[in-house]
N, C-alpha and C positions, 0 to 999 in steps of 0.2 A: 829327326825329321829334317829335310833340307828344301830350300826354295831359292831360286835365283831369278832375278828380274832385270830386264834390260831397261836402263834409264840414263839420264844425264848426270853422272857423277853424284850419286846419292849413296847414303849409307843404309843398308837394309839390315834390320835386326828382327829375328824371330825369337820370342821368349815365351815360355809357358812353364807351368809347374812341372818340374821334373827334368827339364832339358833347356839348353841355350845354344844359340848359333849366331855367328857374326861374319860379315864379309864387307870390305870397303873398296872404294875406288873402282867402280865398274866402267867409268869413262864413257858411258853411253854407247858402247858397241858390244857385239857378241864376245864372250870370253868363256873360258873353261876354268872352273875352280873346284877345289875340294873342301868339304865341310866336315867338321867333327861334331857329333851330337853326343853329349854325355848325359846318361840317364841315371837318376839317383838309385833306382832299384834294379834296373834291367840291363845294366852294362852299357857298352858304347857301340855305336853304329857309325861306320865310315861310309859316307855317301859321296858319290861323284856326280855332279850335275852340270849340265850345259844349257845355255839358253838359245832359243831359236827366235830370231827377229821376225815377227809376223804381226799383222794388225789384229789386236785384241786376242792374241793367242800366246800362251806361255807354256813352255815345256820345262818340266822339272822332274827330278828323280826322288822317289820315296820308297820306303820299305819298312816293314816291321820285322823284328828279329830278336833272338835271345842272346846273341853274341856279336863280337866285332865282325863286320862284313863290309864289303865295298860293292857298290852298285852303280850302274849307269841309268840314264833316264828310262822310266817305265810307263809314264802316263802323260797323255796330251789332254789338256783341259781347254776347251774353247768357250767363247761367249761368256767369259767371266766378268762380272760387273766390277768396276774399279772405283776406289776413293783414295784421296791423297791427303796425308797429314804430315807436316814437317817434323823431323826428329828434334825435340827441344832439349834433351839432356846433353851435357857436354861430352866431348870425345873422351876425355880422361876418365870421367865417371863410368862410362860404358865399358872402357877397356879394363878398369880395375874390377868392375862387377863381373865381367866375363872371366877374368883370371881367377878371382876368388871362387867362382862357381866351378871352374875346371878343376882347381886344386881339391875342392871338396868332393867333387863327383868321381875323380879318377882314383880316389882311395877306396872306392866301393868295389864289391864283387861284380865283375863284368858279365857273368852268366846268371840270369834270373830264371825263376820257374814260370813266370807269367810274361805275357806280351807287354810291351811298353804302353803306358797310358797316353796314346796319341790324342792331340787336341785339334780342334777345328782351325783351319786356316782359310781366311777369306781374302783373296787377292783382288784388289780393286785398282782400276786404272783410270786416269784422267789427266789430260794435259801432258806435261813432261815429267811430273813427279809421280813416284809410285811408293806405296807403303804396303808391306805385308804384315797383317795384324793377326794376333792369336786370340782365340776366344775360348769359351768353356765347353764347346761341343766337340764330338769326335771328328777326326780329320775327314774331310769330304771334298769331292769334286762336284761342283754345282752344275746342274742342267735345268733348263726351264721346263716346268710342267705345263700341261695344256690349260690348267685352271689358274694360272697366273702366279703361283708361288714357285719355289725351287725344290728340285729333287737332288739329293746328294748321295753319291756312292761312297759309302763309309769304309774305312779300313778297320776291319773287325778284330777285336781282341779275342772274342770267342770263336772257336772253330768247330764246335759240336753242333751238328745239323739239327738234332732233336731239340736242343735248348733254343737255338735260333728260330726254329720253326714254331716252337711254343710262344716265343716272343712275338712273332708275326701274327700268330693266332690271337693273342691277347690284345695286341694293338688294333687289329681289325675289328674284334668284338667291341672294343672301346670306341670305335669309329674314328680312330686317329689315322686317317687315311694316308697322310703324307709320311708319317713315321713308319707305318707298316710298309708302304711302297718303297721307301728308301732302304729299309732293312732287307726287303725281298731282292731289290736290285743289287745290294751289296753282297748278298749271298751268292747271286749268280756270277758277279764279277770275281768272287773269290773261289769259284769252282764248287760251291756248296749248293745242294739242292733242297729247297723247302719241301716238306712232306705234303701229302694230298690234303690233309686237314687244314694246314696253313694256307695253301693255295685256294681252297674253296672258301675259306673265311675271307681272304683278301678279295677274291672275286665278288663275294657278296657285299663287302665294304665299298669297293669301287663302283659297283652298280648302284648301290644305295645312294652314293654321292654323285651320280650322273656321269661317271668317267668311263663311258663305254669303250673308248679306244684303248685305254690302259687295260680294261678288263679283257678285251679281245687278245691283247698281247700276252697277258698272263695265261689265258686259256690256250693259246697256241703253244706256249711253253709247256703246258701240261700235256697237250696232245703229243708234242715232240718227244717228251720223256715218258709217255704212256702211263700217266698217273691220273687220268681223268676218271671220274665216276659219273653215275647217273645224275647226281646232284650238280656236278659241274655243267653238264649239258643242259640241265633244266634251268640253271641260273642264266646261262648265256642266251638260251633261246627265248626266255621270257624277256630279258633285257633288250634283245634285238627286236622282238615284236613290239615292245613298248616304245622304242625309239624310232623304228623304221617301218613298222606295220607287219601285217600278217604275211604278205607275200615274201618279204625278206626272211622272216623266220622259217617259213616253209622251204624256201630255196636253201637255206643253211642246213636244215634238217635233211633234205634230200642229198646235199653235198656231203654230209656225214655218212651217207649210205643208208638213209632211213628206210627206203622201200626195197633196197637190194637184199639178196639172200646171203650175201657174204657175212662172215662173222663180224659182229660189232659189239662194242661194250655198252649197249643200251640196256636199261632196265625198265621196269614198269613206271618209274618216276618220270623218265623221259617221255614215254608215250602219254602219260597223264598230262604232262605239260603241253604237249602238242595238241592233244584232244581239247584241252582247255582253251588254247589259242584259237583253234578252229571254231569252238563254241562261241567265242566273242563275236565272230562275224557270221554265225549261223551257217557255216559251211559243213553241211551234213555229209556231203560226198567224201571230202577228205577225212572226216571223222570216221566214216565207215572203213575207208582204206587203212587208216591207222589201226583200227580195231582188228581187221583181218591180218595186217602185218605183224601186230603184236602176238597174235595166236600162232602165226607161222614161225615166229622166233621161239616158240615154246614157252612164252610167258603167260602167267595166269593173272588176270586182272584183280585189282583190289576193290574194296568197297568204293573208294574214290573213283576208280575207273568206271565202274558200272553206273555210279550216280551221275557222272558226267555224260556217259553215253545215253542213258535213259532220258535225262533232262534235255539234252541237245536234240535228240530225235523227236521227242514229244513237242518241243518248241518249234521244230521245223515241219510239224505235221507228218512225220514219217512214223506213223503209229505202229506198223508191223515191225520195223526195226527196233522201236522202243520196247515192244513186247518181247522180241527176241533177246534183247540185252537183259531185260528183267528176268526172263526164264533162265538164262545162262547164269545170272547172278544167284538165283535160288539154287540151281544145280551145284554151284561151287560152294554152297554152304554159307553164303554171305547174307546177312540180315539187312534188308533195305531200310533206309531211313525214311523220315517223314516226307521229305521232298520227293524222293523216288516214288514212294507209294502214291502220292497225289498226282505226280506226272503220269503214272501208269493208269490211274483212274481216269484221267483226262483222255488218254489214248484209247482206253477201252470204250468210253462213251462215244468217242468219235467213230470208232469201228462198229458201234452198235452192240458191243458185248457188255450189256448192262448187268448180266448175272455175274461176270467176273469182276466188274467194277464194284458191285454191291458186296461181293465176298471180300475184296480188299478193304472196302470201307468198314466192314464189320471187324476185320482183323485189326485195323487201326484202333478202333474203339476198345477192343479186347486188350490191346497192348497199352491202353491208357494214353494213346496218342490223340492229338486234337486235330482232326481234319480242318483245313481252312474253308472259308466260305466259297471259294472258287471251286474246290473239289465237290462240295455239297451241291452247289448249283449245277455242275456238270452231271452229277449223278441224277438229280431231279429231272433235268432236261432229257437225259437218256431214258429214264423210266417213263417219263411222260410220252415220249415218242413211241415207246413200246406198249403204251396203254396200261401201264401198271400204276393206276391212280393211287391205290392204297399205299403202296410202297413209297411213292413220291411224297405223299403227305406224311408218311412216317419219318422220312428223312427231314422233312420240314420241321417236324416236332423236335428232332435231334438238334437241328440248327439252333433252336431256342435254348435247349439244354446246354449246348456248348458255349452259349453266350454271344453268338453271332446275331447280327441284325439283318433280317431278310432284305434284299435289295430288289431292284427291277428285274434282274436275271432270275431271282428266286420266284417272283410272282409270275413272270412270263413262262417259266417251266411248269408251274402249277396250272396256270390257265390253259397251256397247251395240252397238259395231261387230261384235263376235263374235256376239252374240245375234241381231242383224239378219241376219247371214250364215248363220244356223242352225248355227253352230259351238258348240253348247251345252256339249259336253264341255270345249272350250277355254275357254269362259266360266267354268266352275267351276274349272278349273285356275288361271286367272289370278286369280280371286277368292281361292283358297287361298294363292296367292303373296303377294297384297296383305295378307292377314290375318297371314301369317307375318312379312313384312318391314316392313310399314308399317301396323300395326294401328290406329294413331292416326287414319288417314285413312278408316277404315270409317264409313259412315253408312247411313241407311235406304235410299237409292237403290241403293247397291252391294248390300246384302242383298236387296232386292227383285228386282234383276236376276238374282242367283244363285238366288233362289227360283223365278223364272220358268224358268230353265234346268233346275232340278230337275223342275219340272212337265212340261216338254217331254220330259224323259228318263224320266218316271215314277218318279223317285227320291223316293218319299214319305217314307221314313225320313230321307234327307238333308235334305229340306225341314223336317221336324219338328226335326231337330238345329239347323238354322240359325235356326228360329223361337225355340227355347229360348235360343240364344246372343244373339239380339236382346234378349230379355226380360232376360237376365242382365246384359247390357251397359247396361241402363237406357235403351236407345234407344226412342223412341216408336213402338210397333207399331200401325200403322193397320189399318183394316178391310180395305184392299186386300191387305195382307200376309197376314192370316188367310185371305182368299179364295183367294189363290194356293196356300196349303197345303191348304185344303179341296179345291180343284180337283185338286191332285196326288193326293190320296187318292181322289177320284172316278175319275180316269183309271186308277189302280192297282186299282180295284174294292175299295176299303177303306172302305165306307160307315160302318161302326161307328167307325173311327178318325176319319173326318170329323165324325161326330156328337160325338165326344169333344172335338175341336178347337173345334167350335161351342160346346159347353158351357163350355169353358175361356175362350173369347172373351167370352161373356156374363158369366162370373164376373169377368173383368177390366174389366167395364163398357165394353166396346167394342161399339158398336151395329152389328148386322148390317144389310146392305142387301139389295136384291132379288137381286143376283148371289150372295150367300151362300146364300139360300134355294133358288135355282134349282139351284145345284151340289149342295146337300144332297138335294133332291127327286130329281134324276137319279140320284144314288148310291143312295138308298134304293129307288127303283123297280127298278134293276138288282140290288139285293140283296134285293128282295121284302120290304122293311121297310115294309109298308103302314100299320101303326099309327103309325109315326113320320111317315109322309107326312101322315096325317090331323092329327096334332098340329101339324105345320108350317103346314098350311092354316088351322088354328084361330088360330095366332099371327099369321100374315100373310096375310089373305084378299085376295090381289092377283090381278088378271086374268091376268097373265103366268104366275103359279104355277098357277092353274086350268087354263090351256091346256097347260102342261107336264105336269101330272099326268094329265089326260084323254088326251093323246097317248101318254104312257108306258103307261097302262093298256091302251089299244087295241093298242099294239105288243106288250105282254106277254099279250094274250088276255083281259084282265079287262074284258070288254065290259059286263057287268051293273054292275059298279062304276063304269065310265066313264059309263054311261047315267045312273045315279043322281047322280053328281057333275055331269054336264052339266045335268041338270034343276035341281039346286040352284044351279048357276051362273046359269042363266037367271032363276030366281026371285029371285035377289039383284040382278038388274038388270045383270049383267055380260054383255057381248057377246063371244062366242067369235071367234077369228080364223079365217081361211079354212082353214088346215090342220086345225084342230079340227073344223070343220063337214064338211070332206071325209072325214075319218076316220070320223065318226059316220055319214055317209051310206053309206059303203062297208061298214062292219062291222055296222050295225044294220038295214040294208035299210029305212030309214025316211026319208021326205021331211020335212025340217025346214022 
């Protein structure tokens, strides 16, 4: 090995196990010198080096060889950190040592079967003095890495690509990122190409350590040399998505020809990766495009593919797409997992396909899978809406067998099932049971279902009691809850009670809606509370309210009042509906 450094009249010595070199009197200016390196085992190399005066830049010549050769400068190393230590040994001792080493080494065979054991040279510069020191590492030219340490391009003794690739692979798996990257760069500089397994392992190691820029360079090298695999694309796309977001990953995928029909080296793994990336942001549109593109490329999805598709579509409420993906999965002979089946059950219940959902639920039980509480609740809710009360309670029994604890969604599904089946008394009975045994599960939905059952049964007192309980429990009582109670009073012919509920509602700063006023007007008309009717019309002059009042007056024989109100309605620019016009024609004998 040879090195020559520009300095102010210093003596530079390079010494290491196996070789020695010396040159004196540089006189602080550029010079051209020849160096002889004697190797104990591998012969002698004659190197010719020249220095180039430049700030923090040193040019030197170096070569590994098996026989005597002569070489000019071959490497420029920049940004090399320097340190200076004075040479403390006497001139005579160094000369005698060098002569003894030369006499010993020159007696050996010049031609060896192996490359010489090059050692690391760290050249450090500072002030006007320079020292070149030898270490115990392979010869390297240092460059700064992005993460603050140094990357060295090594002069390799081994030239077998498979052996070196295996070393890169093992270093990467051991998470020795710097060593793996240095060996990879050294192979490139030596004209050697790491194999695909080594490159993929290095990619994974760099990404794992947050070195995306280096990973992108390695990936570009792989693309240039056409050694990329689906795993390579998958690694880099996931890394870009993690570091820069979904849009950057999608742009990169498109840049690779993702949606084009040209031939590309994508496999199912790449599509799975991008589908997963889309799923993180719930982008079902791009997910569907990826699914179609994958099939256009002639690829058949794996179990992972369809699991992702079904779950993403179900989560985005794209129930038909979820069912299509599930059906394609079954057609391809793939067995759905627990998560897929439960996602499909949810999609079926939202689409009203309770029979298919029940069939999937039974298949899970037969396969000794354990449906979660969410799937059970979705099925109960779907069965309840379909009026399948017995099946809903059967699923409720299975919930207990599976070890799940029924929650508010479970009870709401069962109450809804009873209410839809017009079993209003049973609805109230179940509600009282829940209130007694699991009062913590009570919520607004359960109370509202019980209130509607009271309304159907005409139990206005019970509805008032439940309403007060809601307010005492500090649950948010909505306008719809008050409307149900007012409607119960209307059905029971208790208009004054309904008006009291209305006043209480306004006092609690709950805003009445059209349904509130309609129920009050109907109750007041049947109770002949005409003054209250006029007050309501003054508060809310709505066309639907005018129609209701005029129709009620006609039915109660208040034709003159109906006529006056009808005239006022027309003067206000409000148009009566067909029923109102028909009643006026029939009872007033007048063509309007």
